[in-house]
C-alpha positions in Angstrom: -1.1 0.0 13.3 0.4 2.3 10.6 0.1 5.9 11.6 2.5 8.8 11.8 5.3 9.0 12.8 5.5 5.6 11.0 6.1 6.1 7.3 5.3 4.1 4.1 2.3 3.4 1.9 0.1 1.8 4.6 0.0 5.1 6.6 -1.8 7.2 4.0 -5.4 5.7 4.2 -5.8 5.9 8.0 -4.1 9.3 8.1 -6.4 10.8 5.4 -9.5 9.2 7.0 -8.6 11.0 10.3 -8.0 14.2 8.3 -11.2 14.4 6.4 -13.8 12.7 8.7 -14.0 15.6 11.2 -14.9 18.0 8.4 -17.9 15.8 7.6 -19.3 16.1 11.1 -17.8 13.0 12.6 -15.8 13.4 15.8 -12.8 11.2 15.1 -10.5 9.5 17.6 -7.4 7.5 16.4 -5.9 4.7 18.5 -2.4 3.9 17.3 0.7 2.3 18.8 3.1 4.4 20.7 5.8 2.9 18.5 4.8 0.3 15.9 8.5 -0.5 15.4 7.9 -0.2 11.7 10.5 -0.2 9.0 10.3 3.5 8.3 9.7 6.7 10.2 8.5 10.0 8.6 8.6 12.9 11.0 7.6 15.2 8.2 4.1 13.8 7.9 1.5 16.2 9.3 -0.9 14.7 11.9 -4.6 15.5 11.5 -5.4 18.8 13.1 -9.1 18.0 14.1 -8.8 14.4 15.2 -7.9 13.2 18.6 -4.9 10.8 18.6 -4.4 8.3 21.4 -1.6 5.9 21.9 -1.5 2.4 23.3 1.8 0.7 24.1 3.1 -1.8 21.5 5.2 -4.6 22.9 5.6 -6.7 19.8 8.6 -7.5 17.6 10.2 -5.0 15.3 9.3 -5.2 11.6 11.9 -6.9 9.5 12.8 -7.7 5.9 13.8 -11.4 6.2 15.8 -11.5 2.9 18.0 -8.7 4.2 18.4 -10.0 7.7 19.6 -13.4 6.5 21.8 -12.0 3.7 25.4 -13.0 4.1 24.9 -15.0 7.3 26.2 -18.5 7.9 26.7 -21.1 10.5 25.5 -20.3 14.0 24.5 -16.7 13.1 22.3 -17.9 10.3 20.6 -20.5 12.6 19.9 -17.8 15.3 18.5 -15.4 12.7 16.3 -18.1 11.2 15.0 -19.0 14.7 14.2 -15.4 15.5 12.2 -15.1 12.2 10.5 -18.4 12.8 9.2 -17.1 16.1 7.5 -14.2 14.3 5.9 -16.5 11.7 4.3 -18.6 14.5 2.3 -15.6 15.6 -1.2 -15.8 14.1 -2.6 -14.1 12.1 0.6 -12.0 12.1 3.3 -10.6 14.3 1.2 -7.4 15.1 -1.3 -9.6 17.1 0.9 -8.7 20.1 -0.6 -5.2 20.1 -4.1 -6.6 21.0 -3.5 -7.1 24.8 -2.9 -3.3 25.2 -5.0 -2.0 22.3 -8.2 -3.7 23.3 -8.5 -2.3 26.8 -7.3 1.1 25.6 -10.0 1.1 22.9 -12.7 0.0 25.3 -11.8 2.9 27.7 -12.0 5.3 24.8 -15.4 4.0 23.7 -16.8 4.5 27.3 -15.1 7.8 28.1 -15.7 9.5 24.8 -19.2 8.1 23.9 -17.9 6.4 20.7 -20.6 5.1 18.4 -18.6 3.1 16.0 -15.1 1.7 15.6 -13.2 1.3 12.2 -10.3 -1.0 11.9 -8.1 -0.8 8.8 -5.9 -3.7 7.8 -3.3 -5.0 7.0 -2.2 -6.2 9.4 -5.0 -8.7 9.5 -4.8 -8.9 13.3 -6.4 -5.4 13.6 -9.7 -7.2 12.9 -9.4 -9.1 16.1 -9.2 -5.8 18.0 -12.4 -4.6 16.2 -14.3 -7.8 17.0 -13.3 -7.6 20.6 -14.3 -4.0 21.0 -17.7 -4.6 19.5 -18.2 -7.6 21.8 -17.2 -5.8 24.9 -19.0 -2.5 24.2 -21.8 -3.3 21.8 -20.9 -0.5 19.3 -20.9 -0.9 15.5 -17.7 -2.2 13.8 -16.6 -1.4 10.2 -13.7 -3.6 9.0 -11.7 -1.8 6.3 -9.7 -4.1 4.1 -6.8 -2.6 2.1 -5.5 -6.0 0.9 -6.6 -9.5 0.2 -7.3 -11.2 3.5 -6.1 -14.7 2.6 -4.6 -14.8 -0.9 -1.9 -12.2 -0.4 0.2 -11.8 -3.6 3.3 -11.0 -1.6 3.5 -14.3 0.3 5.6 -17.2 -0.9 2.3 -19.1 -1.4 4.0 -22.0 -3.1 5.5 -23.1 0.2 3.6 -25.7 2.3 4.1 -23.7 5.5 2.6 -20.6 3.9 -0.4 -22.6 2.6 -1.0 -24.0 6.1 -0.9 -20.5 7.6 -3.4 -19.2 5.0 -5.8 -22.0 6.1 -5.5 -20.6 9.6 -6.1 -17.1 8.3 -9.5 -18.1 7.1 -10.7 -18.2 10.7 -10.0 -14.5 11.0 -12.0 -13.9 7.8 -14.9 -15.8 9.1 -14.7 -13.7 12.3 -14.9 -10.6 10.2 -17.8 -11.9 8.1 -19.8 -13.1 11.1 -19.3 -10.0 13.4 -18.6 -6.9 11.4 -21.6 -4.6 10.9 -20.1 -3.6 7.5 -17.0 -4.5 5.6 -15.2 -2.1 3.3 -12.8 -3.3 0.6 -10.6 -1.2 -1.6 -11.3 -3.3 -4.7 -14.1 -5.3 -6.1 -11.9 -8.4 -6.1 -11.2 -8.1 -2.3 -14.9 -7.6 -1.8 -15.7 -10.7 -3.7 -13.2 -12.7 -1.6 -15.1 -11.5 1.5 -18.5 -12.3 0.0 -17.5 -16.0 -0.3 -17.6 -16.1 3.5 -21.3 -15.0 3.6 -20.9 -11.8 5.6 -23.7 -10.7 8.0 -23.3 -7.1 7.1 -23.0 -5.2 3.8 -19.8 -5.2 1.8 -18.9 -1.9 0.2 -16.1 -1.0 -2.2 -14.4 2.2 -1.3 -11.1 2.5 -3.2 -8.1 4.4 -2.2 -8.1 8.0 -3.3 -5.8 10.6 -4.9 -4.7 13.4 -2.6 -4.4 16.2 -5.1 -3.9 18.8 -2.4 -0.6 17.1 -1.5 0.8 18.1 -5.0 -0.1 21.8 -4.8 3.0 23.8 -5.3 5.0 20.8 -6.8 6.2 21.5 -10.3 7.3 19.5 -13.3 10.4 20.9 -14.9 11.3 19.2 -18.2 14.6 17.4 -17.8 17.5 17.0 -20.2 17.1 13.2 -19.7 14.0 11.1 -19.6 13.5 10.4 -15.9 11.2 7.5 -14.9 10.5 7.1 -11.2 9.5 4.2 -9.0 8.6 4.9 -5.4 8.0 2.0 -3.0 9.8 -1.0 -1.7 10.5 -4.5 -3.1 9.5 -7.5 -1.0 7.9 -10.8 -1.4 7.2 -11.5 -5.1 8.0 -7.9 -6.1 11.1 -7.2 -8.1 12.4 -4.7 -10.7 14.3 -7.2 -12.9 12.1 -7.3 -16.0 12.0 -3.5 -16.2 15.7 -3.1 -15.7 16.5 -5.8 -18.3 14.3 -3.9 -20.7 16.0 -0.6 -20.0 19.5 -2.2 -20.5 18.5 -3.7 -23.9 16.6 -0.6 -25.1 19.6 1.3 -26.4 18.3 4.5 -24.7 21.3 6.2 -23.2 19.4 9.4 -22.1 17.0 7.5 -19.8 17.5 7.5 -16.0 15.5 5.1 -13.8 15.0 6.4 -10.2 14.1 3.9 -7.5 13.1 5.3 -4.2 12.7 2.9 -1.2 14.0 -0.4 -0.1 15.9 -2.0 -2.9 17.1 -5.5 -1.8 20.7 -6.4 -1.7 20.1 -9.4 -4.0 18.7 -7.1 -6.6 21.5 -4.6 -6.2 24.0 -7.4 -6.9 22.0 -8.7 -9.8 21.7 -5.3 -11.5 25.5 -4.7 -11.4 25.8 -7.2 -14.3 23.6 -5.0 -16.6 26.1 -2.2 -16.8 23.5 0.6 -16.5 25.9 3.1 -15.0 24.3 6.5 -14.5 21.1 5.3 -16.1 20.1 3.9 -12.6 19.7 5.9 -9.4 18.9 4.0 -6.2 17.6 6.2 -3.4 16.9 5.0 0.1 13.5 5.6 1.7 12.6 9.3 1.6 9.9 11.3 3.5 6.5 11.2 1.8 6.7 14.8 0.6 10.0 14.3 -1.1 8.8 11.2 -2.8 5.8 13.2 -4.2 8.2 15.8 -5.5 10.1 13.2 -7.5 6.9 11.7 -8.8 5.7 15.1 -10.0 9.1 16.1 -11.4 9.5 13.1 -13.7 8.9 12.4 -17.4 7.0 9.3 -16.3 6.3 7.1 -13.3 6.8 3.4 -13.0 4.3 1.0 -11.4 5.5 -2.6 -10.9 3.1 -5.3 -9.6 3.8 -9.1 -9.9 1.4 -11.6 -11.4 2.1 -13.9 -8.4 0.2 -16.9 -9.9 -2.9 -14.7 -10.6 -3.0 -13.2 -7.1 -1.5 -9.9 -8.3 -4.6 -8.8 -10.2 -6.5 -8.1 -7.0 -3.7 -5.8 -5.7 -4.9 -2.2 -6.0 -1.6 -0.5 -5.0 -2.2 2.8 -3.2 0.8 4.1 -5.1 -1.2 4.3 -8.4 -3.4 7.0 -6.8 -0.3 9.1 -6.0 0.9 8.7 -9.6 -2.5 9.8 -10.9 -2.4 12.9 -8.7 1.1 13.6 -10.0 -0.4 13.6 -13.5 2.7 12.4 -15.3 2.4 9.4 -17.7 2.5 6.0 -16.0 4.2 2.9 -17.3 2.3 0.1 -15.6 3.9 -3.3 -15.7 1.1 -5.0 -13.9 -1.3 -7.9 -14.4 -3.2 -6.8 -17.4 -6.6 -8.1 -16.1 -6.2 -6.6 -12.7 -7.4 -3.6 -10.7 -4.4 -1.4 -11.3 -4.5 -2.0 -15.1 -8.2 -1.2 -15.2 -7.6 2.2 -13.5 -4.8 3.2 -15.8 -6.9 2.4 -18.8 -10.0 4.1 -17.5 -8.2 7.4 -16.8 -6.0 7.3 -19.9 -3.0 7.7 -17.6 -0.5 5.6 -19.4 0.5 2.3 -20.8 -0.3 -1.2 -19.4 2.0 -4.1 -20.2 2.4 -7.6 -18.6 4.8 -7.5 -15.6 7.2 -10.2 -16.8 7.2 -9.4 -20.5 10.6 -7.7 -21.1 9.9 -7.0 -24.8 6.5 -5.3 -24.1 8.1 -3.2 -21.3 11.0 -2.2 -23.6 8.6 -1.2 -26.4 6.5 0.8 -24.0 9.5 2.6 -22.6 10.8 3.3 -26.1 7.4 4.7 -27.1 7.2 7.0 -24.1 10.7 8.2 -24.8 9.8 9.0 -28.4 6.8 10.9 -27.4 8.9 12.9 -24.9 11.5 13.7 -27.6 8.6 14.9 -29.8 7.2 17.0 -27.0 4.0 15.0 -26.8 4.0 13.8 -23.2 0.9 15.2 -21.7 0.7 16.9 -18.3 -2.5 17.4 -16.3 -4.4 14.8 -18.3 -7.3 14.2 -15.8 -10.6 16.0 -16.4 -12.3 17.8 -13.5 -14.9 15.0 -13.3 -12.1 12.4 -13.0 -10.3 14.4 -10.3 -13.5 14.6 -8.3 -14.2 10.9 -8.7 -10.7 10.0 -7.7 -10.2 12.4 -4.8 -9.6 11.1 -1.3 -12.3 13.4 0.1 -14.9 11.8 -2.2 -13.9 8.4 -0.8 -14.1 9.5 2.8 -17.5 11.0 2.1 -18.6 7.5 1.0 -17.3 6.0 4.2 -19.0 8.8 6.2 -22.3 7.9 4.6 -21.8 4.3 5.6 -21.1 5.4 9.2 -24.2 7.5 9.3 -26.3 4.6 8.0 -25.2 2.4 10.9 -26.4 4.9 13.4 
């Protein structure tokens, strides 16, 4: 579903799979929507040069940020907007299921005309698994279901609401479909793999994490700044918000720190932060092309990773963003669940400091500590060993997937 010219974090894994698989001897065909009507577009993303890209028409609804769409509305306008959003929520397992009627026949035609041996679906959206199951049933080829996020217990949902809890019960049907029909399931974290294993899958479950694209940072430089620049790239939605960090910055007493946020910053958070009086210590930048976001990550004194606890659900969130931060090789301030996948990776690589996501005091102390090390000239650059770089590289991850594909032959 997410493939160039669509932009955003969900694009990178499928794009890099299509980039590296052909070099490993696997003829690769990509089926993507003609227009996924996604939130962001990135015309600077380079499509894979050795993969064949095919398009199937997408007739579904446009992606939306509900909190922004309802903001400031009242009366009849609010009722109409709520009804429109309610219609999207009624689609199961998600709004992208409307791509299936065109994607399934297109995929079947590709399988038969190109002699395809296996199909890989990568989700979210969860509905992509329905397409994989249908293609396998209609053609008999092997199916690998790649899961980049929790299938049921998504940390970004308002899971305390009864309607969301009911929907999650319905989503379990899709997970059972995956477990029963996929020849193999791939998960980006052990926690997601464990979630799938509870449904007694028929095929093997492999953990193949996201990877770091070190080549994307070639030629990007870090130039020490006159101020301590800490950068967050990515959008805020669901349970994610920057408030604990911004409160910590406001109370830190550090006047030469500037926090740069790149991506969708909700109106409600913009209004809230005005009361902190941060002035020029806060820069809010709209969504930028991927290359420009990487430039800012590299040219920062530190990078900021924010993941909510979300009632314990946040610990399974791997965040593809952390692999970009690791490739940028600038220190990371990770305000994330301390027993989660992201925290483990930061500790194992020695990439930065881990603090609880809602602990303002701990965040402030971490920020002050990084600032002091910067002032003393002790912030390290290029902290990964050659072995760590090899282990973390996207190519290594794709090699693992290629081995799984060959084993199914």
